[in-house]
C-alpha positions in Angstrom: 4.3 -2.4 4.1 6.7 -2.6 7.0 5.4 -0.7 9.9 7.5 2.1 11.3 6.3 5.4 12.8 9.2 7.5 11.8 9.4 10.8 9.9 12.9 10.1 8.4 13.1 10.1 4.6 14.0 6.7 3.2 13.8 5.5 -0.4 10.4 4.1 -0.9 8.6 2.5 -3.9 4.8 2.5 -3.8 2.1 1.7 -6.3 -1.7 1.2 -6.7 -4.2 0.9 -9.5 -2.3 2.4 -12.5 0.4 4.6 -10.9 3.8 4.0 -9.3 5.9 6.5 -7.3 9.5 6.5 -6.1 10.4 8.6 -3.1 14.1 9.4 -3.0 16.3 9.8 0.1 16.7 13.5 -0.7 12.9 14.0 -0.4 12.3 14.3 -4.2 9.6 12.3 -5.8 9.0 10.7 -9.2 5.6 9.3 -10.3 4.5 7.6 -13.5 1.4 6.1 -15.0 2.6 2.5 -15.5 -0.3 1.1 -17.6 -2.9 2.5 -19.8 -5.7 2.8 -17.2 -7.9 5.8 -16.3 -4.9 7.5 -14.5 -3.6 8.6 -17.9 -6.3 11.3 -17.8 -5.1 12.8 -14.6 -1.9 14.7 -13.7 -0.5 12.2 -11.3 3.0 12.6 -12.9 3.0 16.4 -12.2 4.5 16.3 -8.7 4.2 19.6 -6.9 7.4 21.4 -5.9 8.6 20.6 -2.5 10.3 18.0 -0.2 8.4 14.9 0.8 8.9 12.4 3.7 6.3 9.8 2.5 4.0 9.1 -0.4 0.8 7.1 -0.9 -0.9 6.2 -4.2 -4.7 5.8 -4.4 -7.1 5.5 -7.3 -5.8 7.9 -9.9 -4.4 10.2 -7.1 -1.1 10.6 -5.3 -0.7 12.0 -1.8 2.6 13.3 -0.5 3.6 14.0 3.1 5.7 17.1 3.7 8.1 17.7 6.6 5.4 19.6 8.4 3.2 16.6 8.6 0.8 18.0 6.1 -0.6 15.9 3.2 -0.8 17.3 -0.4 -2.8 15.3 -2.9 -2.9 15.7 -6.7 -4.5 13.9 -9.7 -8.1 12.9 -9.9 -10.7 13.3 -7.3 -13.6 11.0 -8.4 -13.2 9.0 -5.1 -13.1 12.0 -2.7 -9.4 11.6 -2.3 -8.7 15.4 -2.2 -7.0 15.6 -5.5 -5.1 18.8 -6.1 -5.3 20.2 -2.5 -3.6 20.1 0.9 -5.3 18.0 3.6 -4.8 20.7 6.2 -7.1 19.3 9.0 -4.6 16.7 10.2 -0.9 16.1 10.7 0.6 12.7 10.0 3.9 10.8 10.2 3.1 8.2 7.5 0.6 7.9 4.6 -0.7 4.7 3.0 -2.8 4.3 -0.2 -5.0 1.8 -1.9 -8.0 1.4 -4.1 -10.3 4.4 -3.5 -8.8 5.2 0.0 -5.8 7.0 1.5 -5.0 6.7 5.2 -2.7 8.7 7.4 -1.0 7.6 10.6 -0.8 10.2 13.4 2.1 10.6 15.7 0.2 8.8 18.5 -0.4 5.8 16.2 -4.1 6.5 15.5 -5.4 6.3 12.0 -7.5 8.7 9.8 -8.7 7.6 6.3 -10.5 9.5 3.5 -12.0 8.4 0.2 -15.3 7.2 -1.2 -16.3 5.0 1.8 -16.7 7.8 4.4 -19.2 5.9 6.6 -16.7 3.1 7.3 -13.3 4.7 7.0 -12.5 5.6 10.6 -10.7 3.2 12.9 -12.2 2.4 16.3 -10.8 4.7 19.1 -8.0 3.4 21.2 -6.3 1.2 18.6 -2.7 2.1 18.0 -1.1 1.2 14.7 2.4 1.1 13.1 1.2 0.5 9.5 -2.0 0.6 7.5 -3.2 -1.1 4.3 -6.4 0.5 2.8 -8.6 -1.1 0.2 -11.9 -0.1 -1.4 -14.3 -1.3 1.3 -12.0 -1.9 4.4 -8.6 -1.2 6.0 -6.2 -3.5 7.7 -3.4 -2.4 10.0 -0.6 -3.7 12.2 -0.9 -2.7 15.8 2.0 -2.0 18.1 1.7 -5.5 19.5 2.2 -6.8 15.9 -1.4 -8.1 15.7 -3.6 -7.6 12.6 -6.7 -5.4 13.0 -9.2 -4.7 10.2 -12.3 -2.6 9.9 -14.8 -1.5 7.2 -18.0 -2.7 5.7 -19.8 -4.8 8.2 -19.6 -8.6 7.7 -17.1 -8.3 4.9 -15.1 -11.5 4.6 -11.7 -9.6 4.6 -12.3 -8.3 8.2 -11.4 -11.5 9.9 -7.6 -11.7 9.9 -5.6 -14.6 11.5 -4.1 -14.4 14.9 -0.3 -14.1 15.4 2.5 -11.6 15.3 3.2 -10.0 11.9 5.6 -7.4 10.4 3.8 -6.6 7.1 0.3 -6.4 5.8 -1.1 -5.9 2.3 -4.7 -5.9 0.9 -6.2 -5.9 -2.5 -8.3 -8.6 -4.2 -7.4 -10.7 -1.1 -5.2 -10.0 2.0 -1.8 -11.2 3.0 0.5 -10.6 6.0 4.1 -11.7 6.7 5.1 -13.3 10.0 8.4 -12.5 11.8 9.9 -15.6 10.3 8.9 -14.5 6.8 5.9 -16.8 6.2 3.1 -15.4 4.0 -0.4 -15.9 5.5 -3.4 -14.9 3.4 -7.1 -14.6 4.1 -10.3 -13.0 2.8 -12.0 -13.5 -0.6 -10.0 -16.4 -1.9 -10.1 -16.8 -5.7 -8.0 -18.4 -8.4 -6.3 -15.1 -9.3 -4.9 -14.0 -6.0 -4.6 -17.3 -4.1 -3.2 -19.7 -6.6 0.3 -20.8 -5.7 1.1 -18.5 -2.8 4.7 -19.4 -1.9 5.1 -21.7 1.1 8.0 -21.7 3.5 9.7 -18.7 5.2 12.1 -15.9 4.5 9.8 -13.7 2.4 9.3 -10.0 2.8 7.9 -6.9 1.0 4.6 -8.6 0.0 2.5 -6.6 -2.5 -0.9 -7.3 -4.0 -2.8 -6.3 -7.1 -6.5 -7.3 -7.7 -5.4 -10.4 -9.6 -1.9 -11.2 -8.4 0.7 -11.0 -5.6 4.4 -10.8 -5.3 7.0 -10.9 -2.5 10.8 -10.9 -2.2 12.6 -14.0 -1.0 15.7 -13.9 1.3 18.0 -13.3 -1.7 16.0 -10.4 -3.1 14.3 -12.3 -5.9 10.7 -11.6 -6.8 8.3 -14.5 -6.4 4.9 -13.9 -7.8 1.6 -15.8 -8.0 -2.0 -15.4 -9.3 -3.0 -14.0 -12.7 -0.5 -13.1 -15.4 -2.7 -11.5 -18.0 -0.3 -8.6 -18.5 3.0 -10.1 -17.4 2.5 -8.8 -13.8 3.6 -12.1 -12.3 6.6 -12.7 -14.6 9.6 -11.0 -12.9 13.1 -10.9 -14.5 14.8 -14.2 -13.7 18.2 -12.9 -12.5 17.1 -9.6 -11.0 17.5 -8.7 -7.3 15.3 -6.1 -5.7 15.1 -4.3 -2.3 11.4 -3.2 -2.7 8.3 -4.0 -4.7 5.1 -2.2 -5.7 2.0 -3.5 -7.4 -1.1 -2.2 -9.1 -3.9 -3.3 -11.3 -1.8 -4.8 -14.1 1.8 -4.3 -13.1 4.6 -5.0 -10.6 7.6 -2.8 -10.2 10.8 -3.5 -8.4 13.6 -1.3 -7.0 16.9 -3.0 -8.0 19.7 -3.5 -5.5 
């Protein structure tokens, strides 16, 4: 997730859990249930009428940001993600989704999150962000100085990010961030699924994570994936070139050049 506090509408591909959405440059939005998970029982594909400037996907819910800075969510609401309502108590410039949480970035760079982990969802005061990456029990963000900052359940292993300057951050089964040179650094709950064969070297960008796998784009736009491949989520087309990636529980999607 490349940090940028800007209200302009740019083409954006996002995914989480069982759903993927594509925001078009004209502000229209398409969403689909990608695999046969619980989201099939919710109306995440029924996008409300309107124009959108950003979109976030949580657990069986989609939240869109309208030009007034208001968030409208639809789909399920088992995780207190405000399914089928407008979040009218805040105004945001960006929204970010993950398992069981959705976060908004205010114009001043402060964060507000909602979901099923209410006690630990709020960022400490005074921290200014450019991008956020929420997960079930914690959130990591990029500060304006390009440092990583995480908060959530106390003493959770994912809350201790590496030092350095980064341009992207993603969290899921584990956590990864991309340096200015395009090196992928990962930390947190290391396991055979998400940490096996993380690509070495530099030149990578658009890193995305599912609970069992990860993918990133190399300098030529090819998807490089690692971790589990139970459902083909780590097996991208050999000759395809992409500009963006999105990942969920058992899938990876790419936006072709």
